[in-house]
DOROKE-109951 format. One record per residue: residue number from 1; residue in three letters; x, y, z of N, C-alpha, C in turn. Coordinates in pm, 1 decimal. Example, Ala and Ser with C-alpha at 12.3 -4.5 7.8 and 13.67 -1.06 7.14 Angstrom:
BEGIN
1:ALA:1319.0:-569.0:780.0:1230.0:-450.0:780.0:1320.0:-330.0:780.0 .
2:SER:1285.0:-225.0:708.0:1367.0:-106.0:714.0:1290.0:3.0:787.0 .
***
This chain:
BEGIN
1:MET:2238.3:-371.3:1492.9:2165.1:-442.7:1540.1:2007.8:-472.0:1461.8 .
2:LEU:1985.2:-588.8:1541.0:1866.5:-649.4:1459.2:1673.1:-570.9:1495.6 .
3:LEU:1592.8:-542.7:1403.0:1481.8:-469.5:1425.7:1436.9:-540.8:1561.7 .
4:GLN:1447.8:-655.1:1583.2:1343.3:-726.7:1685.7:1455.8:-723.0:1806.1 .
5:ASN:1550.7:-664.8:1800.4:1619.8:-611.0:1934.6:1566.1:-477.1:1952.3 .
6:ILE:1578.4:-387.5:1845.5:1574.7:-236.0:1839.1:1438.1:-219.4:1914.6 .
7:LEU:1323.5:-332.2:1874.4:1146.8:-311.1:1936.3:1168.6:-357.7:2059.5 .
8:ALA:1236.2:-410.7:2143.1:1228.0:-523.4:2269.3:1197.4:-380.0:2373.3 .
9:GLY:1057.9:-448.9:2442.1:978.9:-306.0:2516.9:927.9:-237.5:2431.9 .
10:LYS:888.5:-228.8:2346.2:847.7:-177.4:2219.0:673.4:-241.5:2191.3 .
11:GLN:577.3:-172.9:2141.3:476.5:-237.7:2106.1:463.7:-161.3:1905.3 .
12:LEU:473.3:-253.8:1849.1:493.0:-233.6:1684.0:294.5:-262.1:1659.7 .
13:VAL:233.0:-180.6:1621.7:107.1:-148.3:1564.2:86.8:-126.4:1412.8 .
14:LEU:-20.2:-207.7:1352.7:7.2:-208.6:1194.8:-188.7:-153.2:1175.8 .
15:ALA:-199.2:-40.6:1166.9:-342.4:26.1:1139.1:-384.8:-24.4:1037.3 .
16:SER:-404.1:-165.8:1010.9:-496.7:-173.9:841.4:-618.7:-281.1:807.1 .
17:ASN:-655.3:-305.3:745.3:-771.1:-415.0:754.5:-709.9:-529.9:627.0 .
18:SER:-612.3:-467.9:573.5:-562.0:-562.8:464.0:-451.5:-729.9:508.3 .
19:PRO:-545.0:-836.3:469.1:-459.6:-929.5:492.3:-319.8:-917.1:434.4 .
20:ARG:-340.6:-819.2:320.3:-183.2:-868.6:195.8:-64.8:-791.2:317.5 .
21:ARG:-121.8:-688.7:344.1:-6.2:-598.0:414.1:23.7:-707.1:555.4 .
22:GLN:-104.5:-739.8:618.0:-71.0:-807.0:756.5:87.3:-924.3:714.3 .
23:GLN:53.2:-981.7:641.4:83.1:-1097.0:598.1:252.9:-1032.9:565.1 .
24:LEU:278.5:-942.6:513.7:386.5:-898.2:458.9:446.6:-885.0:563.9 .
25:LEU:436.6:-774.7:699.1:456.8:-712.3:816.5:496.7:-871.6:891.2 .
26:LYS:439.1:-939.6:890.0:469.4:-1072.9:932.7:627.7:-1117.9:896.3 .
27:GLY:629.2:-1122.5:707.5:788.6:-1183.0:691.4:866.7:-1094.9:744.0 .
28:LEU:873.2:-1010.1:833.9:1039.2:-947.2:894.8:1058.8:-1005.9:1003.6 .
29:ASP:1000.0:-1089.9:1048.8:1042.2:-1169.4:1216.7:967.1:-1068.1:1304.7 .
30:VAL:867.3:-992.9:1302.3:851.5:-891.3:1428.2:754.4:-941.7:1500.8 .
31:ASP:671.4:-910.3:1591.8:563.0:-924.4:1636.1:521.1:-740.4:1643.0 .
32:PHE:390.9:-795.4:1611.5:307.5:-692.4:1580.8:175.2:-633.9:1657.7 .
33:GLU:76.7:-558.0:1697.5:-58.8:-596.9:1687.3:-158.4:-511.6:1553.3 .
34:VAL:-232.8:-595.6:1515.7:-333.2:-538.3:1399.6:-474.6:-429.1:1473.0 .
35:TRP:-423.8:-323.2:1437.0:-586.7:-207.3:1498.2:-623.2:-203.8:1361.9 .
36:SER:-772.3:-244.4:1364.6:-853.5:-217.2:1272.5:-924.5:-103.5:1276.4 .
37:THR:-913.4:-61.6:1102.1:-965.2:48.1:1100.3:-1097.9:112.3:1043.6 .
38:SER:-1168.7:190.5:1060.3:-1296.5:209.9:999.2:-1323.7:301.0:911.1 .
39:HIS:-1199.6:354.6:902.3:-1158.9:484.8:812.0:-1197.6:409.4:651.4 .
40:THR:-1258.3:537.6:585.2:-1272.9:492.1:434.9:-1253.2:584.9:390.2 .
41:ASP:-1237.3:723.9:398.4:-1236.0:902.6:357.9:-1071.6:845.6:308.9 .
42:GLU:-1073.0:863.9:159.9:-953.0:876.2:86.3:-938.1:1000.4:-10.5 .
43:SER:-986.7:1076.4:12.5:-1018.5:1213.6:-47.7:-928.9:1298.5:-57.7 .
44:PHE:-836.8:1377.7:-146.5:-746.0:1437.0:-97.5:-780.2:1547.2:-187.4 .
45:PRO:-698.7:1665.9:-134.0:-692.9:1782.1:-202.3:-646.4:1774.9:-352.3 .
46:THR:-726.8:1859.7:-446.7:-749.3:1813.9:-590.3:-609.8:1865.7:-648.5 .
47:ASP:-549.6:1953.1:-557.3:-431.7:2012.6:-628.4:-310.5:1985.1:-585.8 .
48:MET:-325.3:1871.6:-507.9:-172.6:1786.8:-464.3:-151.6:1741.1:-538.2 .
49:PRO:-3.3:1767.2:-563.8:112.8:1655.9:-649.2:51.4:1533.2:-606.6 .
50:ILE:70.3:1473.5:-714.6:38.9:1313.2:-696.8:161.0:1236.1:-615.8 .
51:ALA:242.7:1244.2:-637.1:347.0:1180.0:-538.9:346.1:1203.8:-393.0 .
52:GLN:296.3:1316.6:-359.0:262.5:1384.9:-224.8:120.7:1255.4:-100.6 .
53:ILE:40.3:1189.8:-235.8:-94.9:1166.9:-184.9:-96.6:1048.4:-140.9 .
54:PRO:-2.3:976.4:-122.2:-10.0:878.1:-23.5:33.6:892.9:104.2 .
55:GLY:113.3:932.0:66.6:183.4:971.6:227.1:87.0:1128.4:338.9 .
56:TYR:-2.3:1128.5:241.8:-102.7:1266.9:239.8:-208.8:1151.9:297.8 .
57:LEU:-273.7:1060.1:289.3:-313.2:1005.2:287.3:-318.5:913.2:447.3 .
58:ALA:-204.2:858.6:486.1:-114.0:721.3:521.4:-136.7:825.3:694.0 .
59:ARG:-92.2:991.2:689.7:-93.4:1021.5:756.8:-230.8:1105.8:807.0 .
60:HIS:-275.5:1103.0:761.5:-429.3:1116.2:788.3:-523.4:989.0:866.1 .
61:LYS:-432.2:897.6:851.0:-514.7:745.6:873.7:-432.8:753.3:1013.4 .
62:ALA:-359.5:805.8:1072.0:-275.8:763.2:1188.0:-316.7:876.4:1217.9 .
63:SER:-395.6:965.3:1182.6:-444.1:1099.6:1292.2:-548.5:1037.0:1334.3 .
64:PHE:-632.2:911.0:1341.8:-747.4:854.9:1388.0:-715.2:783.8:1527.6 .
65:PHE:-595.3:770.4:1528.0:-549.5:661.7:1664.7:-447.2:791.0:1747.7 .
66:THR:-463.5:903.2:1739.6:-322.7:989.1:1820.3:-305.1:989.4:1973.7 .
67:SER:-488.7:927.2:1969.7:-535.3:900.1:2184.1:-472.7:803.3:2183.0 .
68:ARG:-452.8:650.9:2138.2:-427.5:527.9:2175.5:-229.7:530.7:2148.5 .
69:LEU:-146.7:649.9:2134.5:-75.5:642.3:2089.8:22.8:644.0:2230.1 .
70:SER:173.6:589.6:2275.2:242.2:656.0:2388.4:380.6:671.8:2280.0 .
71:ASN:463.4:667.9:2371.0:610.6:689.0:2333.3:705.5:498.6:2315.1 .
72:ASP:643.4:408.4:2381.6:654.6:352.1:2365.6:556.3:204.2:2195.2 .
73:VAL:451.7:291.2:2203.9:360.6:193.8:2074.2:398.0:292.5:1921.6 .
74:ILE:472.7:191.1:1838.4:473.4:220.7:1771.7:369.0:235.3:1646.5 .
75:LEU:346.4:316.8:1567.4:226.1:267.9:1445.3:233.5:311.1:1344.5 .
76:ILE:193.2:212.4:1261.3:264.0:178.6:1128.6:70.2:197.3:1058.0 .
77:THR:61.7:307.0:922.4:-88.7:339.8:891.2:16.1:351.9:721.2 .
78:CYS:-50.1:314.7:615.3:-11.1:292.1:467.0:-159.6:338.1:407.2 .
79:ASP:-104.6:376.7:228.9:-170.9:377.7:162.8:-116.5:347.0:84.8 .
80:THR:-158.3:323.9:-65.1:-135.9:275.6:-188.8:-208.6:313.8:-286.6 .
81:ILE:-125.6:383.6:-404.1:-208.9:425.9:-549.7:-183.2:376.0:-646.8 .
82:VAL:-230.6:363.0:-743.0:-174.1:369.8:-885.3:-186.0:430.4:-958.1 .
83:VAL:-73.3:510.0:-1027.1:-126.5:630.9:-1131.5:-89.8:561.7:-1248.2 .
84:CYS:-149.9:624.0:-1328.6:-137.7:601.9:-1501.7:-210.2:705.2:-1583.5 .
85:ASP:-133.2:738.2:-1674.6:-128.5:904.8:-1750.8:-162.5:1016.7:-1643.1 .
86:ASP:-40.1:1008.0:-1508.9:-90.4:1127.4:-1431.8:-248.4:1144.1:-1401.6 .
87:ARG:-303.6:1063.6:-1365.0:-466.0:1008.2:-1320.5:-447.9:882.5:-1187.6 .
88:VAL:-473.3:912.8:-1079.8:-496.1:843.6:-960.0:-593.9:724.9:-1003.4 .
89:LEU:-579.6:585.7:-1000.5:-640.3:488.8:-1044.0:-712.2:450.6:-880.2 .
90:GLY:-796.7:487.3:-805.6:-842.0:399.2:-684.8:-911.2:287.3:-712.7 .
91:LYS:-982.7:260.0:-574.3:-1012.0:118.6:-600.5:-1143.0:135.0:-623.4 .
92:PRO:-1193.8:-6.5:-760.0:-1317.4:32.0:-847.9:-1441.5:-6.2:-762.4 .
93:SER:-1535.8:116.2:-786.3:-1675.9:137.2:-727.0:-1749.2:3.9:-805.9 .
94:ASP:-1720.8:-65.6:-909.4:-1840.3:-202.7:-921.0:-1780.8:-232.6:-998.4 .
95:TYR:-1832.0:-389.9:-1107.0:-1784.5:-466.7:-1199.2:-1715.7:-332.3:-1287.0 .
96:ALA:-1792.1:-279.7:-1343.0:-1771.5:-202.8:-1504.4:-1660.3:-102.2:-1508.2 .
97:ASP:-1636.5:-41.3:-1348.0:-1522.6:27.7:-1394.2:-1417.8:-56.7:-1337.5 .
98:ALA:-1411.9:-182.1:-1269.8:-1288.0:-266.2:-1289.0:-1229.6:-309.1:-1383.0 .
99:VAL:-1289.3:-316.2:-1501.8:-1289.1:-342.3:-1607.6:-1282.5:-214.2:-1693.0 .
100:THR:-1304.9:-92.8:-1696.9:-1253.2:16.3:-1786.1:-1105.1:26.9:-1659.4 .
101:ILE:-1082.9:32.4:-1570.7:-947.4:65.9:-1510.5:-837.9:-96.9:-1579.5 .
102:LEU:-906.8:-207.3:-1580.8:-793.3:-293.1:-1633.2:-794.3:-234.2:-1760.7 .
103:LYS:-867.2:-228.3:-1852.8:-871.8:-190.3:-2002.8:-753.1:-36.7:-1992.6 .
104:GLN:-772.3:37.3:-1938.7:-664.0:136.1:-1916.4:-499.7:114.8:-1899.5 .
105:LEU:-478.5:25.6:-1833.4:-374.7:-54.8:-1767.4:-314.8:-156.6:-1889.5 .
106:SER:-370.5:-161.2:-1953.9:-323.0:-300.9:-2064.1:-272.8:-220.7:-2145.8 .
107:GLY:-178.4:-322.4:-2163.8:-23.4:-291.4:-2275.6:27.1:-176.3:-2244.0 .
108:ARG:43.6:-131.4:-2126.7:110.8:-22.3:-2057.5:190.2:-1.7:-1946.7 .
109:LYS:215.9:118.5:-1886.6:369.6:139.6:-1804.6:264.4:211.7:-1674.3 .
110:HIS:238.0:158.5:-1570.5:210.9:254.8:-1480.0:258.1:240.2:-1360.5 .
111:SER:249.5:360.0:-1269.7:366.5:318.7:-1131.1:223.3:350.2:-994.4 .
112:VAL:325.1:213.7:-915.1:239.4:210.7:-806.2:262.9:289.9:-686.7 .
113:ILE:223.3:387.2:-585.9:325.8:434.4:-506.1:225.8:408.4:-384.3 .
114:THR:336.1:326.9:-290.5:301.5:327.9:-151.4:335.5:426.8:-43.4 .
115:GLY:242.5:513.2:80.1:335.6:624.9:155.4:270.0:527.6:274.3 .
116:VAL:379.3:582.6:366.9:422.6:518.8:499.0:421.2:600.4:614.3 .
117:CYS:317.0:580.5:742.3:371.9:675.7:798.0:397.9:600.4:940.7 .
118:LEU:499.7:642.4:1036.6:546.3:593.4:1096.8:540.1:687.3:1237.9 .
119:SER:436.4:670.0:1318.6:385.8:756.6:1453.3:421.4:728.3:1592.7 .
120:THR:439.2:763.9:1693.4:451.9:762.2:1799.7:423.7:888.9:1852.0 .
121:CYS:338.9:909.2:1991.6:282.5:1026.0:2056.9:404.9:1120.9:2035.2 .
122:SER:485.8:1117.1:1997.6:602.8:1286.5:2024.4:640.3:1256.4:1876.1 .
123:LYS:622.0:1201.2:1769.0:712.7:1248.8:1674.3:659.9:1136.0:1540.0 .
124:SER:629.4:1175.7:1411.7:613.5:1067.6:1303.7:719.8:1126.7:1187.6 .
125:VAL:724.3:996.3:1139.9:788.6:1014.8:972.7:717.0:953.7:865.7 .
126:CYS:703.9:1053.3:769.3:659.1:947.5:647.4:736.0:921.7:466.9 .
127:PHE:679.5:798.2:461.5:800.3:812.2:323.5:724.4:747.3:243.8 .
128:SER:770.3:763.0:130.9:722.3:665.2:0.4:773.8:564.9:-64.4 .
129:ALA:737.1:471.4:-131.3:794.2:401.3:-261.3:759.4:354.8:-373.9 .
130:THR:777.4:352.8:-456.9:728.1:368.7:-642.3:786.4:255.4:-701.8 .
131:THR:675.9:206.1:-768.7:716.9:65.9:-818.4:654.9:74.7:-956.5 .
132:ASP:734.8:106.8:-1094.1:664.1:110.1:-1215.7:632.4:-91.1:-1231.6 .
133:VAL:497.9:-42.5:-1277.0:501.2:-213.9:-1336.5:408.7:-218.9:-1474.5 .
134:PHE:499.6:-296.7:-1588.5:472.6:-350.7:-1723.0:387.2:-419.0:-1745.2 .
135:PHE:252.3:-355.3:-1810.9:138.9:-480.3:-1820.8:194.4:-483.9:-2032.5 .
136:ARG:118.3:-628.5:-2045.0:93.2:-701.1:-2148.8:-40.6:-604.0:-2205.0 .
137:HIS:-13.0:-635.7:-2311.8:-192.9:-617.9:-2405.7:-277.3:-757.7:-2298.6 .
138:ILE:-362.6:-680.2:-2281.8:-456.2:-822.8:-2160.9:-582.9:-796.4:-2261.1 .
139:THR:-623.8:-952.6:-2335.2:-752.1:-980.0:-2394.4:-875.6:-864.3:-2336.3 .
140:ASP:-972.0:-866.5:-2353.2:-1128.0:-830.8:-2293.0:-1201.9:-987.5:-2253.2 .
141:GLN:-1154.8:-1061.3:-2309.2:-1189.8:-1187.2:-2202.0:-1116.3:-1216.9:-2102.7 .
142:GLU:-996.3:-1201.0:-2108.9:-906.4:-1190.1:-1967.9:-937.7:-1114.1:-1877.9 .
143:ILE:-981.9:-985.3:-1915.1:-1027.0:-877.7:-1800.8:-1151.4:-918.6:-1723.8 .
144:HIS:-1273.5:-954.5:-1817.6:-1350.5:-1022.6:-1756.0:-1350.2:-1144.2:-1690.3 .
145:TYR:-1253.2:-1249.5:-1728.6:-1222.2:-1367.1:-1615.4:-1191.0:-1316.1:-1505.8 .
146:TYR:-1071.1:-1222.9:-1506.0:-1023.8:-1182.2:-1380.1:-1098.2:-1131.7:-1281.2 .
147:VAL:-1157.1:-1010.4:-1302.5:-1292.9:-983.8:-1262.3:-1391.2:-1057.2:-1214.9 .
148:GLU:-1443.3:-1165.6:-1301.2:-1547.9:-1269.0:-1232.0:-1470.5:-1333.8:-1120.0 .
149:GLN:-1394.0:-1377.0:-1135.2:-1306.9:-1498.4:-1033.4:-1251.9:-1423.6:-918.9 .
150:TYR:-1173.5:-1298.8:-937.8:-1104.9:-1235.8:-855.2:-1163.5:-1148.7:-778.8 .
151:LYS:-1246.7:-1093.3:-846.6:-1335.8:-940.5:-792.4:-1287.4:-824.3:-680.4 .
152:PRO:-1178.3:-793.2:-769.2:-1075.3:-698.1:-691.5:-1124.7:-556.0:-674.7 .
153:TYR:-1203.0:-529.1:-598.4:-1255.8:-443.4:-538.7:-1251.0:-389.5:-431.0 .
154:ASP:-1109.4:-381.4:-378.8:-1062.0:-359.4:-280.9:-938.7:-319.0:-258.2 .
155:LYS:-888.0:-317.1:-433.2:-730.3:-314.8:-515.4:-733.9:-195.1:-562.6 .
156:ALA:-673.7:-105.0:-535.8:-616.5:34.3:-603.7:-544.3:-22.9:-742.1 .
157:GLY:-664.9:44.6:-866.6:-562.7:-27.1:-963.1:-664.1:-152.9:-1004.9 .
158:ALA:-747.6:-184.6:-958.3:-873.4:-315.7:-972.3:-807.9:-419.5:-987.1 .
159:TYR:-634.7:-456.6:-952.4:-592.6:-536.0:-985.4:-502.3:-640.5:-853.3 .
160:GLY:-442.9:-743.4:-834.4:-344.3:-772.6:-703.3:-234.0:-891.3:-755.0 .
161:ILE:-109.8:-793.1:-764.0:20.7:-863.2:-865.1:8.9:-1008.9:-780.6 .
162:GLN:-17.8:-1080.3:-670.8:-2.6:-1165.3:-666.0:-113.0:-1260.8:-674.2 .
163:GLU:-234.9:-1223.2:-765.9:-325.7:-1312.9:-814.4:-251.6:-1367.3:-946.0 .
164:TRP:-401.8:-1415.4:-1014.3:-381.4:-1483.6:-1166.2:-332.5:-1372.2:-1253.6 .
165:ILE:-403.1:-1219.7:-1246.2:-334.3:-1174.4:-1336.0:-155.6:-1083.5:-1356.2 .
166:GLY:-160.5:-1072.3:-1238.2:-18.0:-1117.3:-1198.2:72.0:-1218.2:-1270.1 .
167:TYR:13.6:-1323.1:-1280.9:139.4:-1428.8:-1344.0:96.0:-1407.5:-1504.6 .
168:VAL:-8.1:-1397.4:-1562.3:-44.6:-1413.4:-1679.0:-13.6:-1257.3:-1749.7 .
169:ALA:-3.5:-1140.5:-1697.5:-1.7:-1015.0:-1769.5:65.9:-952.9:-1712.8 .
170:ILE:142.0:-921.5:-1602.9:260.2:-839.2:-1593.2:425.4:-899.0:-1660.5 .
171:GLU:442.2:-821.2:-1707.8:556.5:-855.2:-1773.8:693.4:-830.2:-1689.2 .
172:ARG:717.6:-741.0:-1618.8:804.6:-716.2:-1554.1:779.8:-580.7:-1433.1 .
173:ILE:857.7:-611.7:-1339.9:836.2:-457.0:-1264.6:969.7:-400.1:-1237.1 .
174:GLU:942.7:-274.4:-1225.5:1103.8:-201.1:-1189.1:1066.0:-137.1:-1045.2 .
175:GLY:1125.4:-200.9:-913.8:1112.5:-149.3:-811.2:1086.7:-237.8:-710.0 .
176:SER:1031.5:-266.9:-604.0:998.1:-322.2:-524.0:866.7:-396.0:-557.4 .
177:TYR:828.2:-536.9:-554.6:748.9:-649.0:-545.1:619.8:-634.9:-461.1 .
178:PHE:698.9:-619.5:-317.2:603.0:-596.2:-192.8:521.6:-493.3:-210.3 .
179:ASN:619.5:-364.4:-285.3:561.4:-237.2:-252.1:362.7:-268.8:-341.0 .
180:VAL:421.7:-312.6:-459.7:279.6:-344.6:-531.8:163.6:-415.3:-497.6 .
181:MET:203.5:-530.9:-361.3:109.4:-570.6:-286.3:92.1:-471.7:-175.7 .
182:GLY:152.0:-347.6:-154.9:82.8:-267.3:-70.8:182.5:-215.9:38.8 .
183:LEU:283.6:-307.3:56.3:414.9:-310.6:134.4:556.1:-273.0:126.8 .
184:PRO:610.6:-204.3:130.3:723.2:-154.7:77.7:802.9:-208.5:213.8 .
185:VAL:839.4:-327.6:212.7:900.3:-382.5:345.4:1045.6:-375.9:298.2 .
186:GLN:1108.2:-364.9:228.8:1270.7:-357.3:292.5:1295.8:-206.2:325.1 .
187:LYS:1236.1:-119.1:240.9:1203.7:9.5:316.3:1190.2:46.8:426.7 .
188:LEU:1056.2:-17.6:486.4:980.4:4.3:635.0:1096.5:-67.8:725.4 .
189:HIS:1129.7:-146.0:701.2:1259.0:-206.7:741.2:1359.8:-118.5:791.7 .
190:SER:1410.1:-35.7:685.2:1516.9:63.8:722.5:1471.7:175.9:785.1 .
191:GLU:1342.1:228.7:757.5:1240.3:327.2:814.1:1265.8:331.2:993.1 .
192:LEU:1209.1:198.4:1005.9:1185.6:149.1:1124.3:1314.0:143.4:1234.7 .
193:VAL:1401.8:95.6:1167.2:1559.9:98.4:1252.0:1553.6:284.5:1233.5 .
194:ASN:1588.2:322.2:1148.7:1619.8:485.2:1148.4:1540.8:545.1:1238.1 .
195:PHE:1441.4:499.5:1260.0:1304.1:601.9:1345.0:1311.2:563.5:1470.7 .
196:LEU:1375.6:451.5:1524.1:1390.0:338.3:1645.6:1503.0:423.8:1766.0 .
197:ASN:1614.8:479.2:1637.5:1739.6:464.3:1638.2:1770.2:628.8:1716.2 .
198:HIS:1663.4:693.9:1690.8:1640.0:889.1:1683.7:1548.3:949.8:1772.8 .
***
């Protein structure tokens, strides 16, 4: 059965300020509402295994909306991290930080992990998706051009795959392209169908 049919009579909600995530969810041809989130705390326990961090943050975001949920309201919360050399690279704090992060990614492989939490008032499920991204060597001039032109301060890892740098610097990826944009929509579709049928 189509997801659109399974969702009949229910309200799907995306709690995200990200225009990219909203655009990706629209691609599933489902009706949904957007709940704005003012939640900015992206801290996590320092001893937490890296693979668990995105799911932990997605679940934490969901906790702010518990009082607004019912069995007919399905909430989607997400968090994306970039990992290089077993280090989590968050959103850059300023210009210099963005340049430093991109220099670290240059000529290397890194992983993008998105954690997604699906919640109603009575149950929740978290899952994650990982994509490996391979950058060619990027010159300092290219890095400065990108940061100046695109100001990637709201993006984990200091870049957006759908922007100029994705066109000129990414040699290949292994995994979901959309996951790197912030929402693994194929996996989300499957998980939503499963969530609603059980």
